N, C-alpha and C positions, 0 to 999 in steps of 0.2 A: 262842578268838580271834574277835573280832567282825569280821564281813565289812564291807568298805567299801561306801559307796553305790554303787549301779549308775548308770551313765549313763542319763539319761532319753532315751527315743527321741523324736525331734521328731514332733509331731503334724501333722495336715494343716494347711496354711497357708491361711487364709481369703482371699477376693478382697481385694486391696490397692488402696485408692483413691488416685489421683493427686491430689496437693495442689492443683493449679491448672494453668492454661495454661503449657506449656513445662516442666512439672515432672513427672518420671516416677518411679515406684517400680518397680524390676525385680523380678520374681517369682523364686523360687528357681532355676528352670532358666535364666532370663535371667542371674541373678547368676552362676551357675557358668560360663556361657558367657562373660560379661564377664571373669571372672578367668582363665579359660583363654586367652582372646585376649590379655589383658595379659601373661600369662607368655610367650606366643609373641613379643610385642613386646620384652619383656625379653631374650629369646634373641637377637633382632636387635641389641639395644643391646650385649650381651655379646660378640657376634661383632665388633662395631666398636670394642670396647675402652672403652665408655663407663662411667664411674663412677656408681653410683646415689646420688642425693641427693633430699631432700625440700624443694620450694620454699615460699615464704611464701604465706599465704592472702590477703594484702592487698598492694597496691602504692601507694607514695607518689605522690600526684598530681604533685608537683613533679618526680619522676624521668620520668613519662610526658610532661610538657610538654617536657622537653629532647629527647624522641624524636619530637616532632611527632605524638603519639598523637591529640590532639583535632582535628588538621587531617585526619588520614588516616581515623580511625575515630570520627567524632563521635557517630554513631548507636549504638555498641557498648557504651560505658562504663556500668557499674553502680556507683554510689556507695554507699560504706559511710557510714552516718549513725548518730547517737544521738539518742534521744528526749529532749526536754527534761524536766525534772522535773515540769513541768506536764502535759505530754503523757502521761507514765507514770501520773500520778494519773488523768488522764481515761481512759486504757486500763483501769486497774483498776476504774474505775467503769462500764465498759462502753460507752465512746465508740466511734464508728466508727473503726477502726484506719487507714483510708485517708485520713482527715482530720486525722491528728495531726501536730503540728509537730516536725520533726527539724532537727538542726544537722549540717552537714558535719564529717567527721573529718579530711579531707585525704588519704583513702585511697580507692582504687578496687579492686573485686574484679577478679581478673585474667581477661582475655579470651583469653590464651594462656599456656601454661606457661613458654615461654622468657623472658618478660619478667622474671620474678622471678629467674631464673638469671642473666641478663645483668646486670641492675641490681646484683645481689649481687657482681659482679666489678668494679664502678666503681673506676677508679684502679688496677687491678692491672696489674703488669708480669709477663708470663709468661716463663719460660725456655724453654718448649716448648708445642706445641699440646696442648689438652685436649679431652676429650669427657665430657659429663655427661648423665644421663637422669633423668628424673622423670615421674610421672603426677600431674597437678594437676587440681584442680576448677576449671572455667572457666565464665565467665558472659558472656552476650552479650544486649543488648537488640535481638533480632531483630524484623523487621517483622511476622513470622508465626511460629507454632510448628506443627510437624507430627511427631507421634509421636516416635520416636528419631532422625529425620533432622534435626530442627531443635529444639533445646532452649534453655531459659534458662540452665539450669545442666547441665554435662556434664563428662566426664573426657577429658583429652588427654595422651596419652603422647608425650613429645618426647625426642629425641636430639640434643643441641646439640653442635656443633663450634666451637671458638674457637681460632684460630691464624693460620697463614700462608695466602696466597691459593690456592696450589696445594692445600694440604690441605682447605680449604673446599669446592673444586670436586670434589675426589675424594670427599669425604665424600657429596656429593649423588649422584655417579654410582654409587658403591657402593650407597648406600641405595636408589636407584631399582631396581636390579636385585634387591635384597633383598626389596623390597615386592612386586614383580611375582612373585617366586618364591613368596613367603608366599601371595599371593592365589591362585596357581594350585594350591598344595598344599591350600588351604582351599576350592577349588571356587567361587571368587567372581571371575567375569569383570570386568576393569577396562580402561578406556582411560586414557591419560595426556593430560591437557589443560593448556594454559597458562592461568593465572588472573591477573587483574588485582587484585593485593592487595599494594601496595607497603609497604615498612616505613619510608618516609620521605615528606617533603613532595611532594605531588602536583604543586605548582606549579613545582618546581625542575628543574634539568637531569637530575637523576637519575630523576625521574618520566618525563621525555621519553625517556630511555635505556631505561626499563623497557618502554616501549611497542614498542621495537625488539628488546629482549633481555629477555624475561620473567624475573622474579626468583622466580616461584612456579609450580610444576606440580602439579596435583592428580590423584589416582587416582579415577577416577569409575565407578560401577557402571552396570548397564543402566537403572535408574530415575533416573539423574541425580544420585545421592548421592555427594559427595566424601568418601571414607572415609580418605584420607591425603593427605599433601603433602610436597614437598621444597621448601625456601625458601632462596634465596641473598640473604643480607643485605649482601654486599660488605663494605666496611669501615665501614658507617654506624654501627653500635653501638660499634665501636672508637673512631671519632672522637668521638661524642657522649658516651660514658661514660669516655673515657680509658683504654681497655684496650689494652695494648700488648704486643707480642711483640719482645723486643729493643728496637730503636729505632723500630719501625714500629707504626702503628695495626693492631690486630687485624682480621682477616677472620672472619666467622662464617657458619654455615649450620646449618639445623635440619631434622629429619625429624620429622613429626607423624602421630600415629594418633588419630582420633576414636573412642574405645573403644565408646560406645553405637551409633555409626554402623556399626561392624563387626558388632555384634550384629544390627542391622537388616539389613545385607546378607547375613549368614550365613543368617538366617531366611528371607529372600527366595529366596536362591539354592538352599536345600535343602528349602523348603516348610514347615518348622516349626522351632521352637527345639529340640525333642528331636533331630531329625535333624541340625541343625547342631551340637549338642553332641557327637554321635557322631563327626562329621567332625573337629571340633577336638580331641577326645581322641585320635583316631588320630594326628593331626599333631603333638601335643605328646608322644606316646609315644615 
């Protein structure tokens, strides 16, 4: 009887080069910590009763216009474009890739995971409240990039609630306590701070209300990194996207974890990635 092939043992991983500003390659220890942390976020989602889904990699610009995205976040959007046939030929001939002509596709790379989940519910009438969870690759045109704290492309785990007003408020209250508990278990000190990050037109009455009653609170580490947030949308998405619960516009709220930022925070809190890994392994055990 011929023995089957033995599994090859992985060799030493060489130093990995980051492709450019705001673009990071996680080494094996960082990658293990990344996946352990996301597993812990999934446990939070499971406790909240959220169903796992996978969101879209692109968002229609037309949908984002309906959501005042380009009024509220004009600096963040990263457009998806196609090279013209002429530009493709020029690239094949070795032309400067930064000078090639591209045409818009009508799509934007997501800057938050929840947008793809909410727009997928456009026109839906719910019989009862729902919770969804997904980890999405997100992109933002930041003014500056800084290690794992501020990236051009990163991963965001979100837990989204869509339903009635009381349920949306309860989702945030429970999420807040669960995030604080998780940060404590992982040995990451955080403070909770109000943030000015509305989901709607800053010039309207809702924006003025948000100044008095913040819609977003961030969980901030000792070096000022916001590693998680709870976000109250009120019924804005329900109105704009026609999402209804019974006869009423749906309320929504979401809980967000910046996965790479948690890797950074854990390494800072415990002095190294291997030490942080040991803590995360105990917490997930």
